Structure formats: structure tokens, C-alpha cells
DRENGU-658171 format. One record per residue (C-alpha): residue number from 1; residue in one letter; chain; x, y, z. Coordinates in Angstrom, 3 decimals, decimal comma. Layout:
N
> NUM / a / A / X / Y / Z
...
This chain:
128
> 1 / m / A / -27,283 / -137,737 / 131,374
> 2 / s / A / -25,618 / -138,470 / 134,654
> 3 / t / A / -27,402 / -139,152 / 137,919
> 4 / r / A / -26,194 / -135,792 / 139,178
> 5 / t / A / -27,920 / -134,047 / 136,276
> 6 / h / A / -31,167 / -135,892 / 136,954
> 7 / v / A / -31,066 / -134,934 / 140,627
> 8 / f / A / -30,344 / -131,324 / 139,687
> 9 / i / A / -33,334 / -131,227 / 137,310
> 10 / v / A / -35,627 / -132,701 / 139,973
> 11 / v / A / -34,426 / -130,128 / 142,541
> 12 / v / A / -34,955 / -127,262 / 140,082
> 13 / a / A / -38,452 / -128,511 / 139,219
> 14 / v / A / -39,427 / -128,889 / 142,883
> 15 / v / A / -38,121 / -125,400 / 143,707
> 16 / a / A / -40,039 / -123,983 / 140,728
> 17 / a / A / -43,228 / -125,738 / 141,856
> 18 / l / A / -42,825 / -124,378 / 145,397
> 19 / l / A / -42,251 / -120,878 / 144,015
> 20 / v / A / -45,407 / -121,126 / 141,909
> 21 / l / A / -47,422 / -122,295 / 144,922
> 22 / r / A / -46,079 / -119,383 / 146,965
> 23 / l / A / -47,046 / -116,912 / 144,229
> 24 / v / A / -50,565 / -118,355 / 144,162
> 25 / a / A / -50,815 / -118,170 / 147,957
> 26 / t / A / -49,850 / -114,478 / 147,919
> 27 / r / A / -52,269 / -113,857 / 145,015
> 28 / q / A / -49,485 / -112,738 / 142,697
> 29 / l / A / -50,233 / -115,504 / 140,170
> 30 / r / A / -53,643 / -116,667 / 139,023
> 31 / s / A / -54,458 / -120,335 / 139,374
> 32 / k / A / -54,922 / -120,927 / 135,632
> 33 / y / A / -51,295 / -119,936 / 135,042
> 34 / a / A / -50,161 / -121,826 / 138,123
> 35 / l / A / -51,606 / -125,044 / 136,683
> 36 / l / A / -49,577 / -124,527 / 133,523
> 37 / w / A / -46,315 / -123,998 / 135,401
> 38 / l / A / -47,001 / -126,854 / 137,811
> 39 / g / A / -47,646 / -129,105 / 134,801
> 40 / i / A / -44,312 / -128,119 / 133,301
> 41 / a / A / -42,554 / -128,790 / 136,621
> 42 / m / A / -44,208 / -132,208 / 136,880
> 43 / a / A / -43,163 / -133,056 / 133,313
> 44 / m / A / -39,577 / -132,101 / 134,167
> 45 / i / A / -39,655 / -134,340 / 137,245
> 46 / v / A / -41,023 / -137,284 / 135,233
> 47 / v / A / -38,388 / -136,877 / 132,492
> 48 / a / A / -35,620 / -136,603 / 135,079
> 49 / a / A / -36,894 / -139,512 / 137,174
> 50 / f / A / -37,255 / -141,870 / 134,202
> 51 / p / A / -34,270 / -141,225 / 131,911
> 52 / g / A / -35,264 / -143,865 / 129,359
> 53 / l / A / -38,700 / -142,321 / 128,837
> 54 / l / A / -37,414 / -139,551 / 126,577
> 55 / d / A / -35,498 / -142,101 / 124,471
> 56 / e / A / -38,631 / -144,217 / 124,055
> 57 / l / A / -40,728 / -141,191 / 123,106
> 58 / a / A / -38,085 / -140,169 / 120,584
> 59 / d / A / -38,143 / -143,663 / 119,064
> 60 / l / A / -41,938 / -143,535 / 118,810
> 61 / a / A / -41,776 / -140,114 / 117,147
> 62 / g / A / -39,030 / -141,241 / 114,766
> 63 / v / A / -36,454 / -138,810 / 116,160
> 64 / e / A / -32,908 / -140,178 / 116,279
> 65 / y / A / -31,506 / -137,894 / 118,981
> 66 / a / A / -33,744 / -137,724 / 122,090
> 67 / p / A / -32,663 / -134,229 / 123,237
> 68 / t / A / -33,888 / -132,932 / 119,870
> 69 / l / A / -37,380 / -134,128 / 120,739
> 70 / f / A / -37,110 / -132,443 / 124,136
> 71 / l / A / -36,088 / -129,136 / 122,526
> 72 / l / A / -38,826 / -129,454 / 119,902
> 73 / l / A / -41,443 / -129,982 / 122,618
> 74 / a / A / -40,052 / -127,057 / 124,643
> 75 / v / A / -40,152 / -124,701 / 121,643
> 76 / g / A / -43,691 / -125,840 / 120,809
> 77 / l / A / -44,809 / -125,241 / 124,389
> 78 / l / A / -43,222 / -121,793 / 124,415
> 79 / a / A / -44,933 / -120,925 / 121,117
> 80 / l / A / -48,305 / -121,957 / 122,579
> 81 / l / A / -47,599 / -119,951 / 125,727
> 82 / i / A / -46,685 / -116,850 / 123,727
> 83 / g / A / -49,829 / -117,225 / 121,630
> 84 / h / A / -52,010 / -117,508 / 124,718
> 85 / l / A / -50,375 / -114,553 / 126,459
> 86 / t / A / -50,719 / -112,433 / 123,309
> 87 / w / A / -54,434 / -113,269 / 123,239
> 88 / e / A / -54,747 / -112,337 / 126,937
> 89 / v / A / -52,983 / -109,003 / 126,392
> 90 / s / A / -55,240 / -108,181 / 123,443
> 91 / r / A / -58,357 / -109,034 / 125,443
> 92 / l / A / -57,214 / -106,938 / 128,413
> 93 / e / A / -56,306 / -104,044 / 126,117
> 94 / m / A / -59,854 / -104,022 / 124,720
> 95 / r / A / -61,322 / -104,108 / 128,232
> 96 / l / A / -59,020 / -101,271 / 129,310
> 97 / r / A / -60,079 / -99,164 / 126,327
> 98 / t / A / -63,752 / -99,724 / 127,174
> 99 / l / A / -63,152 / -98,772 / 130,803
> 100 / a / A / -61,262 / -95,628 / 129,784
> 101 / e / A / -64,103 / -94,603 / 127,468
> 102 / d / A / -66,690 / -95,212 / 130,204
> 103 / n / A / -64,579 / -93,215 / 132,643
> 104 / a / A / -64,307 / -90,331 / 130,176
> 105 / l / A / -68,090 / -90,316 / 129,662
> 106 / l / A / -68,681 / -90,302 / 133,420
> 107 / r / A / -66,234 / -87,433 / 133,917
> 108 / a / A / -67,895 / -85,470 / 131,135
> 109 / s / A / -71,327 / -85,962 / 132,694
> 110 / i / A / -69,992 / -84,821 / 136,086
> 111 / d / A / -68,307 / -81,773 / 134,567
> 112 / d / A / -71,537 / -80,790 / 132,753
> 113 / r / A / -73,558 / -80,589 / 135,971
> 114 / p / A / -74,769 / -77,150 / 136,901
> 115 / v / A / -72,911 / -75,587 / 139,809
> 116 / g / A / -75,468 / -73,932 / 142,021
> 117 / t / A / -76,264 / -75,066 / 145,469
> 118 / g / A / -73,062 / -76,908 / 146,192
> 119 / r / A / -75,132 / -79,990 / 146,871
> 120 / p / A / -75,273 / -82,969 / 144,540
> 121 / d / A / -78,378 / -83,326 / 142,406
> 122 / p / A / -81,183 / -85,036 / 144,344
> 123 / a / A / -81,881 / -88,660 / 143,624
> 124 / p / A / -85,000 / -89,322 / 141,504
> 125 / d / A / -87,001 / -90,470 / 144,533
> 126 / e / A / -86,055 / -87,286 / 146,480
> 127 / a / A / -87,413 / -84,840 / 143,913
> 128 / p / A / -89,145 / -81,806 / 145,559
């Protein structure tokens, strides 16, 4: 890769890191996800700053073409990210179902109250 490409990758990674920090500051992104994205940005900066590092890692892994290793790592990371996000969605879906059921039970108990005095039922310690 040319020096221009390396500089471009560093600029993109720094802009991405700043965007992530801004999203965390405005509470639009939780910190656990911010750490993931900041880690990816830092990895991009390291790979761009040290061009020979990817070649050495590829040699250690027994991969002949270094960009293949980079793509393999990127696909693996994306697969892990998709797995984690799928787990999060499933967990939140179960919590949402529980909340909806609790809400339905509360509404049913409110609707079953006798309508008489127009006042809410007295609290247990206010019984006549």
C-alpha cells in the first residue's frame, strides 16, 4: 500500500473514533459498544502505521497473501459482532415480552376496580 493509503486509513480511523466518542457523550451509544468500536479504530491505526506488521502476522499464520489475513480477521470480527448483537436482541425481546405481560396484568387489575366514589381505593394503612 502507498503512503497515501496509510494516511487515509489513519484519518478514517481517527474520524471514526471521534464519532464514537461523540455518540457516547450524547448518550446515543453505550460504553460497552464504544469500547468495541474504539478497539477496531485503534487496530486500524496500528495496521496503517506499521505496514510490515500485517505481512509478519500473515507469515506467522501461514497465509501467503497478507490482505487475505486482514479480510479473514474482518469477517471473523463481523461474525462475532453479529452473534453478540443477535444475543442482545433476543435478551431484550424477552425483557420486552415480560414488561408487556406485566403491563397487561396491571391494566386488567385497574379495569377490574369497582367504580363508586370516584376516589382511588384507600391505601391499606388508611382503612376506615
